[in-house]
N, C-alpha and C positions, 0 to 999 in steps of 0.2 A: 426614706426611715424606716427604721425596724417596726417589723410586724403591720405594716400599713401595704394595704393591697387594693387595688383599684381594680371593682368588676361591674359587669352588669347589673344593674337592683330586679331582684325576683320578686313576685307577686306578695312574698314571705316578709322580704324589707315593707312593705307600705304601711305598716304603724307604724314603726321608727318614722319612716320620712316623713308622714303628718304630724310626728313629736316636732320633728326639726322645722318644719312649715311653720307650729305655731311656736316654735322659739325665733322664728325668722321675723314671723309677725308682730312678737311684742320686742326685739331689735329696731324693728320699723317704725314704730312707735303704732302702730294697728294690727293691737291684739284682738280684736272683734272682728277684723276684716276675713280670717278664713271662715268661709260657709261651705265648703264644698264638704259633702260627708266622704267617710274612710270609702262605704260601698261604689259610690261614684268615681274616686279617686282610682281605687283599683279598676273599674271595668274600663276608666278611659286610656289605663296602660298596659292591662291586659287582656281584656273582652276581646271579642270577635273583627274589633276595628281600632286596634290599639292609635293612640292620639300623640302619646308620649313616649319619650323612652328615658333613663337615666343610667350615670355611673354612681355608684356609691365607694365610699371612702372607708373603711373596713380595718379596725384594729383589732386583731388577733392574739388574745391571752390566755393561757393554759387551754387553750382548746377552744373557747368560748372567742367568738365573732360578737364584735359591736361597731353599728355603723354609727360614724362619727360625723359624716356630710354627706353631701353628695351634690349632684350637678343635673337637672333635669332640663331638658330638652324637645324641640321637637322640629320639623321640618319647614319651613316655609317659602314660599315662593316669589321672588322679587322681579315685575318685568324688563327693569330697569338691569337688574344683575344675574338671576335665573336662580337655582334652587339654592338656600343658603341656612344652615343650622340656628335655630332660635333658642338660645341659653334664658328660659326663662327664670329659672333660680341654680344657684348656687351658693351652698351651706356650709357651713362647716359648725361645731357645736362650740361652745365658746369655750369652753376649755381645753380644746384641740387647736383655738387660730394661734397665728405666729409660726407654726410649727410646717409650716412647708406644703399641709394637707392641699388647698384652695388650690396653689399650684400644680399640685399632681391631678387633680380634677381637670383643671381650665388646659391642659397639655394632654389629658384624655379627649376632651371633646376636638381641639385644633387636629388631633391628628385622626380623630374619626371622620371629622369635616374634610381634611385631606385625603383619606381613605376613598372616603364616597364621591370623592370629585366637587362636591359644593362650590360655590365661590366665594364662601364666607362664613363669617358668623356674626350675629347680630344680638344685641341684650340691651337691657335698658339700668340705669343705677340711678338712684335718690341723688338731687344735689347736694346734699348736706353730707352725705357716708363715705365722706373723704379717705378712711384707710381702702374701702372697694375700691375708688377711683384712682387712689396711688398704685393698685393694686393691676388694673387693667391697663394704667400710663406706661408700666412696665413692659407689657405686650406692644407698646407704641402704637395702642386702640386710641381711635378718631373720638371725641365727644363733639356731636352736631349742634351747634346751637339752634338751628335753624329752624327746624322740625319739632312740632309739639305733641305729646302723648295726648290721645281721646280714647276717652270708651264709650259705648254705653252700655246698660244694664239692662237685660231680657227678664 
């Protein structure tokens, strides 16, 4: 798509990423679930021991860049499979959905995983999110009905 580039996220992009994270929470019917602070988010990505990386989808018009989506990931280790890329969030702002932006971000993740020689990529998708499920099926994604997600908050 014209005027769209995919690039690594920079620290100065974090406020816009937080806006998109809140937009995602609204979409996923959990508007009050985002509790991370801007400061913690930035520190976790750009502090002395970063734990996440991300690609940004950037639309440029009249010399002005606007982040319209991102894919945030980190590396996890599976004792069965080895190092794997874990996709935490793939978000495209509502007005840009359906235009191939998610596809560009997802392909960037796949390319990064192959470049780093990871064993694969893992992520979660809500069972009711049919658009996302159909998107991932285009890539031959396998959905595991056997494993349940579990969390504990501290």
